[in-house]
C-alpha positions as a Python dict, from the first residue, in 0.01 Angstrom:
ca = {
    (1, 'M'): (0, 0, 0),
    (2, 'R'): (-246, 345, 89),
    (3, 'L'): (-292, 651, -93),
    (4, 'L'): (-159, 983, 65),
    (5, 'T'): (-384, 1300, -36),
    (6, 'E'): (-396, 1654, 60),
    (7, 'G'): (-539, 1538, 407),
    (8, 'N'): (-193, 1307, 470),
    (9, 'I'): (44, 1614, 394),
    (10, 'E'): (-2, 1863, 678),
    (11, 'D'): (47, 1537, 949),
    (12, 'I'): (365, 1411, 761),
    (13, 'A'): (529, 1733, 728),
    (14, 'L'): (464, 1843, 1114),
    (15, 'G'): (549, 1527, 1224),
    (16, 'A'): (858, 1520, 1016),
    (17, 'A'): (983, 1857, 1133),
    (18, 'V'): (986, 1732, 1454),
    (19, 'L'): (1213, 1469, 1349),
    (20, 'G'): (1407, 1657, 1136),
    (21, 'T'): (1597, 1812, 1423),
    (22, 'G'): (1553, 2182, 1295),
    (23, 'G'): (1662, 2101, 966),
    (24, 'G'): (1571, 1945, 626),
    (25, 'G'): (1418, 2235, 468),
    (26, 'D'): (1089, 2478, 555),
    (27, 'P'): (811, 2207, 595),
    (28, 'Y'): (573, 2452, 476),
    (29, 'I'): (746, 2489, 129),
    (30, 'G'): (734, 2114, 88),
    (31, 'M'): (387, 2061, 195),
    (32, 'L'): (277, 2350, -31),
    (33, 'M'): (455, 2176, -330),
    (34, 'A'): (319, 1827, -228),
    (35, 'K'): (-33, 1932, -175),
    (36, 'K'): (-24, 2131, -538),
    (37, 'A'): (111, 1801, -709),
    (38, 'I'): (-189, 1611, -542),
    (39, 'R'): (-416, 1836, -655),
    (40, 'D'): (-285, 1839, -985),
    (41, 'Y'): (-215, 1455, -1068),
    (42, 'G'): (-364, 1281, -805),
    (43, 'P'): (-295, 1069, -475),
    (44, 'V'): (51, 901, -368),
    (45, 'E'): (61, 551, -350),
    (46, 'L'): (284, 483, -51),
    (47, 'C'): (409, 155, 3),
    (48, 'T'): (613, -86, 186),
    (49, 'L'): (948, -250, 58),
    (50, 'D'): (765, -577, 63),
    (51, 'E'): (519, -465, -159),
    (52, 'L'): (764, -441, -438),
    (53, 'D'): (1038, -665, -608),
    (54, 'E'): (1333, -705, -446),
    (55, 'D'): (1564, -591, -793),
    (56, 'D'): (1343, -251, -837),
    (57, 'L'): (1541, 8, -831),
    (58, 'I'): (1453, 308, -580),
    (59, 'V'): (1596, 660, -613),
    (60, 'P'): (1573, 943, -328),
    (61, 'T'): (1512, 1313, -383),
    (62, 'A'): (1579, 1590, -170),
    (63, 'M'): (1684, 1948, -154),
    (64, 'M'): (2057, 2013, -77),
    (65, 'G'): (2173, 2316, 76),
    (66, 'A'): (2115, 2591, 372),
    (67, 'P'): (1774, 2619, 489),
    (68, 'T'): (1809, 2992, 539),
    (69, 'V'): (1831, 3019, 147),
    (70, 'M'): (1525, 2865, 86),
    (71, 'V'): (1281, 3127, 252),
    (72, 'E'): (1412, 3308, -54),
    (73, 'K'): (1494, 3100, -307),
    (74, 'M'): (1218, 2914, -376),
    (75, 'P'): (1242, 2554, -580),
    (76, 'N'): (1022, 2556, -905),
    (77, 'G'): (964, 2171, -938),
    (78, 'D'): (1116, 2093, -1258),
    (79, 'D'): (1412, 2126, -1073),
    (80, 'I'): (1388, 1817, -845),
    (81, 'V'): (1207, 1612, -1126),
    (82, 'N'): (1500, 1666, -1372),
    (83, 'A'): (1732, 1552, -1091),
    (84, 'F'): (1545, 1241, -1056),
    (85, 'N'): (1506, 1169, -1422),
    (86, 'A'): (1883, 1221, -1491),
    (87, 'V'): (1973, 923, -1264),
    (88, 'G'): (1732, 666, -1403),
    (89, 'K'): (1894, 763, -1722),
    (90, 'Y'): (2249, 766, -1656),
    (91, 'I'): (2221, 409, -1499),
    (92, 'G'): (1995, 287, -1767),
    (93, 'K'): (1735, 108, -1567),
    (94, 'P'): (1360, 197, -1493),
    (95, 'V'): (1331, 360, -1162),
    (96, 'R'): (1062, 208, -964),
    (97, 'A'): (998, 444, -727),
    (98, 'T'): (1132, 739, -492),
    (99, 'M'): (1168, 791, -119),
    (100, 'S'): (1297, 1018, 139),
    (101, 'I'): (1661, 1052, 212),
    (102, 'E'): (1615, 1207, 546),
    (103, 'A'): (1325, 1290, 795),
    (104, 'G'): (1371, 1624, 771),
    (105, 'G'): (1107, 1890, 732),
    (106, 'M'): (1082, 1965, 336),
    (107, 'N'): (1299, 1666, 261),
    (108, 'S'): (1031, 1429, 413),
    (109, 'V'): (751, 1557, 165),
    (110, 'V'): (923, 1674, -142),
    (111, 'P'): (915, 1305, -243),
    (112, 'I'): (608, 1318, -274),
    (113, 'Y'): (594, 1595, -512),
    (114, 'V'): (805, 1387, -756),
    (115, 'A'): (562, 1051, -749),
    (116, 'A'): (282, 1267, -758),
    (117, 'R'): (396, 1440, -1101),
    (118, 'L'): (574, 1095, -1231),
    (119, 'R'): (284, 904, -1101),
    (120, 'I'): (514, 661, -919),
    (121, 'P'): (492, 515, -587),
    (122, 'M'): (697, 677, -293),
    (123, 'V'): (841, 425, -38),
    (124, 'D'): (774, 426, 341),
    (125, 'C'): (1123, 412, 482),
    (126, 'D'): (1446, 689, 478),
    (127, 'G'): (1817, 686, 522),
    (128, 'M'): (1854, 899, 864),
    (129, 'G'): (1537, 845, 1079),
    (130, 'R'): (1630, 1219, 1131),
    (131, 'A'): (1808, 1477, 938),
    (132, 'F'): (2153, 1526, 919),
    (133, 'P'): (2377, 1822, 750),
    (134, 'E'): (2591, 1621, 486),
    (135, 'L'): (2563, 1398, 225),
    (136, 'Q'): (2761, 1084, 320),
    (137, 'M'): (2560, 1089, 676),
    (138, 'V'): (2288, 833, 569),
    (139, 'T'): (2257, 471, 683),
    (140, 'H'): (2317, 366, 323),
    (141, 'T'): (2671, 482, 355),
    (142, 'I'): (2726, 245, 687),
    (143, 'H'): (2585, -54, 475),
    (144, 'G'): (2821, 32, 162),
    (145, 'I'): (2599, 198, -67),
    (146, 'D'): (2765, 449, -305),
    (147, 'A'): (2573, 821, -321),
    (148, 'T'): (2662, 859, -700),
    (149, 'P'): (2541, 881, -981),
    (150, 'M'): (2390, 1177, -795),
    (151, 'A'): (2217, 1455, -1007),
    (152, 'M'): (2183, 1780, -896),
    (153, 'S'): (1953, 2062, -1102),
    (154, 'D'): (1874, 2425, -1020),
    (155, 'E'): (1582, 2626, -1133),
    (156, 'R'): (1742, 2747, -1426),
    (157, 'G'): (1729, 2438, -1591),
    (158, 'N'): (2128, 2330, -1515),
    (159, 'T'): (2175, 1954, -1439),
    (160, 'V'): (2501, 1809, -1300),
    (161, 'L'): (2604, 1488, -1276),
    (162, 'I'): (2855, 1351, -1042),
    (163, 'E'): (3039, 1009, -988),
    (164, 'T'): (3302, 992, -717),
    (165, 'I'): (3521, 726, -538),
    (166, 'N'): (3348, 746, -220),
    (167, 'N'): (3069, 920, -46),
    (168, 'M'): (3288, 1183, 137),
    (169, 'W'): (3383, 1311, -220),
    (170, 'T'): (3015, 1335, -334),
    (171, 'E'): (2943, 1538, -34),
    (172, 'R'): (3262, 1792, -107),
    (173, 'F'): (3185, 1787, -506),
    (174, 'A'): (2820, 1849, -457),
    (175, 'R'): (2874, 2119, -201),
    (176, 'S'): (3095, 2331, -435),
    (177, 'V'): (2840, 2302, -681),
    (178, 'T'): (2532, 2378, -456),
    (179, 'V'): (2738, 2713, -365),
    (180, 'D'): (2764, 2777, -762),
    (181, 'M'): (2368, 2703, -781),
    (182, 'G'): (2283, 2975, -504),
    (183, 'A'): (2326, 2772, -206),
    (184, 'M'): (2024, 2566, -278),
    (185, 'A'): (1998, 2247, -529),
    (186, 'M'): (1748, 1973, -547),
    (187, 'I'): (1901, 1640, -629),
    (188, 'G'): (1856, 1291, -683),
    (189, 'L'): (2101, 995, -524),
    (190, 'Y'): (2190, 707, -354),
    (191, 'A'): (1991, 452, -604),
    (192, 'A'): (1951, 90, -432),
    (193, 'T'): (1743, -177, -481),
    (194, 'V'): (1470, -290, -257),
    (195, 'K'): (1648, -575, -124),
    (196, 'Q'): (1959, -317, -41),
    (197, 'L'): (1695, -88, 177),
    (198, 'K'): (1562, -387, 365),
    (199, 'T'): (1896, -401, 508),
    (200, 'C'): (2022, -52, 519),
    (201, 'S'): (1741, 182, 536),
    (202, 'I'): (1466, 307, 811),
    (203, 'I'): (1159, 136, 809),
    (204, 'G'): (815, 323, 833),
    (205, 'T'): (946, 671, 870),
    (206, 'M'): (648, 824, 653),
    (207, 'T'): (402, 688, 901),
    (208, 'Q'): (588, 748, 1184),
    (209, 'A'): (605, 1138, 1092),
    (210, 'E'): (232, 1137, 989),
    (211, 'E'): (138, 968, 1340),
    (212, 'I'): (385, 1248, 1518),
    (213, 'G'): (161, 1508, 1328),
    (214, 'K'): (-168, 1356, 1413),
    (215, 'T'): (-30, 1366, 1769),
    (216, 'I'): (28, 1714, 1802),
    (217, 'R'): (-323, 1795, 1628),
    (218, 'A'): (-516, 1571, 1855),
    (219, 'A'): (-317, 1756, 2160),
    (220, 'R'): (-446, 2099, 2020),
    (221, 'L'): (-784, 2040, 1936),
    (222, 'N'): (-835, 1851, 2321),
    (223, 'E'): (-649, 2108, 2501),
    (224, 'I'): (-360, 1894, 2619),
    (225, 'D'): (-6, 2002, 2655),
    (226, 'P'): (97, 1946, 2302),
    (227, 'V'): (460, 1938, 2407),
    (228, 'N'): (459, 1644, 2692),
    (229, 'T'): (214, 1465, 2452),
    (230, 'V'): (469, 1469, 2169),
    (231, 'R'): (743, 1363, 2424),
    (232, 'E'): (559, 1069, 2539),
    (233, 'H'): (498, 947, 2178),
    (234, 'V'): (858, 945, 2058),
    (235, 'G'): (1002, 852, 2371),
    (236, 'G'): (1174, 1176, 2428),
    (237, 'F'): (1292, 1350, 2731),
    (238, 'M'): (1283, 1708, 2805),
    (239, 'I'): (1602, 1874, 2836),
    (240, 'F'): (1494, 2237, 2872),
    (241, 'K'): (1244, 2500, 2902),
    (242, 'G'): (1298, 2857, 2831),
    (243, 'K'): (1314, 3202, 2607),
    (244, 'I'): (1552, 3242, 2318),
    (245, 'S'): (1770, 3546, 2422),
    (246, 'D'): (1987, 3559, 2116),
    (247, 'V'): (2037, 3366, 1788),
    (248, 'E'): (2388, 3390, 1594),
    (249, 'R'): (2336, 3257, 1258),
    (250, 'R'): (2558, 3273, 947),
    (251, 'T'): (2531, 3100, 565),
    (252, 'E'): (2867, 2941, 543),
    (253, 'A'): (2990, 2674, 261),
    (254, 'G'): (2642, 2564, 166),
    (255, 'F'): (2509, 2521, 545),
    (256, 'A'): (2328, 2756, 798),
    (257, 'K'): (2571, 2719, 1072),
    (258, 'G'): (2505, 2922, 1437),
    (259, 'D'): (2408, 2898, 1780),
    (260, 'A'): (2083, 2960, 1977),
    (261, 'Y'): (2071, 3105, 2328),
    (262, 'L'): (1805, 3048, 2594),
    (263, 'E'): (1720, 3153, 2928),
    (264, 'G'): (1560, 2925, 3171),
    (265, 'T'): (1191, 2929, 3281),
    (266, 'D'): (953, 2748, 3501),
    (267, 'E'): (1138, 2443, 3659),
    (268, 'Y'): (1460, 2583, 3472),
    (269, 'A'): (1477, 2927, 3531),
    (270, 'G'): (1793, 3111, 3626),
    (271, 'Q'): (1964, 2831, 3422),
    (272, 'K'): (2112, 2874, 3068),
    (273, 'A'): (2085, 2682, 2761),
    (274, 'Q'): (2296, 2672, 2414),
    (275, 'L'): (2171, 2477, 2097),
    (276, 'S'): (2461, 2441, 1830),
    (277, 'F'): (2375, 2391, 1480),
    (278, 'Q'): (2485, 2308, 1127),
    (279, 'N'): (2141, 2315, 933),
    (280, 'E'): (2042, 2071, 1218),
    (281, 'H'): (2111, 2082, 1615),
    (282, 'L'): (2407, 1895, 1710),
    (283, 'V'): (2467, 1973, 2069),
    (284, 'A'): (2251, 2093, 2349),
    (285, 'K'): (2442, 2232, 2651),
    (286, 'V'): (2262, 2337, 2965),
    (287, 'D'): (2505, 2563, 3189),
    (288, 'N'): (2790, 2484, 2991),
    (289, 'E'): (2787, 2119, 3002),
    (290, 'I'): (2667, 1898, 2667),
    (291, 'Q'): (2337, 1727, 2781),
    (292, 'V'): (2239, 1569, 2415),
    (293, 'S'): (2453, 1537, 2110),
    (294, 'V'): (2433, 1396, 1789),
    (295, 'P'): (2335, 1129, 1644),
    (296, 'D'): (2065, 1162, 1940),
    (297, 'L'): (1800, 1401, 1771),
    (298, 'I'): (1749, 1732, 1953),
    (299, 'T'): (1434, 1925, 1872),
    (300, 'V'): (1303, 2264, 1966),
    (301, 'L'): (928, 2284, 1993),
    (302, 'D'): (689, 2614, 2058),
    (303, 'S'): (607, 2576, 2417),
    (304, 'D'): (248, 2658, 2393),
    (305, 'T'): (145, 2474, 2035),
    (306, 'G'): (405, 2226, 2032),
    (307, 'E'): (483, 2335, 1675),
    (308, 'P'): (880, 2245, 1561),
    (309, 'I'): (1078, 2546, 1518),
    (310, 'T'): (1358, 2509, 1245),
    (311, 'T'): (1696, 2642, 1305),
    (312, 'E'): (1580, 2915, 1022),
    (313, 'G'): (1256, 2991, 1217),
    (314, 'M'): (1387, 3062, 1581),
    (315, 'R'): (1405, 3392, 1705),
    (316, 'Y'): (1417, 3637, 1965),
    (317, 'G'): (1158, 3590, 2222),
    (318, 'F'): (1036, 3230, 2141),
    (319, 'R'): (912, 3034, 2435),
    (320, 'V'): (1031, 2674, 2348),
    (321, 'A'): (1070, 2336, 2499),
    (322, 'V'): (1398, 2139, 2388),
    (323, 'I'): (1350, 1753, 2386),
    (324, 'G'): (1618, 1500, 2332),
    (325, 'I'): (1502, 1166, 2134),
    (326, 'P'): (1702, 824, 2088),
    (327, 'C'): (1834, 778, 1752),
    (328, 'S'): (1822, 492, 1539),
    (329, 'H'): (2001, 208, 1659),
    (330, 'H'): (2215, 193, 1300),
    (331, 'W'): (2400, 537, 1434),
    (332, 'R'): (2529, 367, 1745),
    (333, 'T'): (2724, 128, 1586),
    (334, 'E'): (3091, 214, 1550),
    (335, 'A'): (3055, 307, 1192),
    (336, 'G'): (2770, 488, 1265),
    (337, 'L'): (2916, 742, 1516),
    (338, 'A'): (3252, 756, 1328),
    (339, 'L'): (2995, 924, 1022),
    (340, 'V'): (2799, 1130, 1256),
    (341, 'G'): (2929, 1127, 1590),
    (342, 'P'): (3025, 1458, 1826),
    (343, 'Q'): (3361, 1397, 1756),
    (344, 'Y'): (3305, 1425, 1346),
    (345, 'F'): (3166, 1767, 1410),
    (346, 'G'): (3477, 1893, 1622),
    (347, 'Y'): (3335, 1802, 1970),
    (348, 'D'): (3595, 1630, 2191),
    (349, 'V'): (3324, 1412, 2412),
    (350, 'K'): (3213, 1082, 2412),
    (351, 'Y'): (2854, 991, 2274),
    (352, 'V'): (2640, 915, 2560),
    (353, 'P'): (2285, 791, 2468),
    (354, 'V'): (2013, 1078, 2597),
    (355, 'E'): (1845, 815, 2787),
    (356, 'E'): (2177, 709, 3005),
    (357, 'R'): (2144, 1082, 3075),
    (358, 'Y'): (1765, 1112, 3163),
    (359, 'G'): (1616, 789, 3185),
}
């Protein structure tokens, strides 16, 4: 166990935005929420699964909806606490800790807010090792853990409880409620024991995110190329360098969907790239050929600073680098690819691990 203070939060948020593949919500908003909670309530215990009892109940907390909406529609803090408490109340068993369900920008740090306010630990693991756009797209689903009972709360004080027959139906009903809540809701779901999480979760995600954030910060201080430093640290591959020439973005059915178009620079001059996203980047094409696809990570970094750029933050004229990062082994199984592979999202291509193309 170690304590998370305000000093840790910026690095975690920065590194989580790299792993978030453009999604997971604005890391800056989540960082402000977590910092304020630590100032008001004290530091948060970040513990490993081995430091808890195997029958302890853990409930992840997160934001659901279109990240583009959150730029103007802010959570108030009570909403996510309400969602967390509602799950424990429904189950009728004390909840020992919370955790991140995904390694996305905001969704990696809002559980820190919950942990600080309620004075409970946060567990150093998550359910994706990156970010995905739909609720069923977690390693819990692969291992047969139900998303429900799920609680959803908004800034007005409304709370909705859902229990469904499977996690696909959870996504379907929850997406409709999210739209009614203004395309953004705070949620608690996927209650699981420590024993279950030892098998199904991705271990050490928060520490990994913090180390990535430290790497970026150190590269800037030492005036070392931050993009290449990050790429080496995460074992990634350079896919493209260029200038964003156009972004087509729309909010649809509770998702931020669209495409970003890039014109190559440096060694990529004369080439063109296209990034297609649904909250997170799904595929990266160079000259109309898919180079990286889900479930591998597609991360966009500012060419000069190494700052990760979310899908809602991409703008015309930005000079960026696109890197591909191998995903967790959970997603490369038959069950994992059925859940989050390119064919699920409508791309009629076979998944090819990024290291097979670039290694």
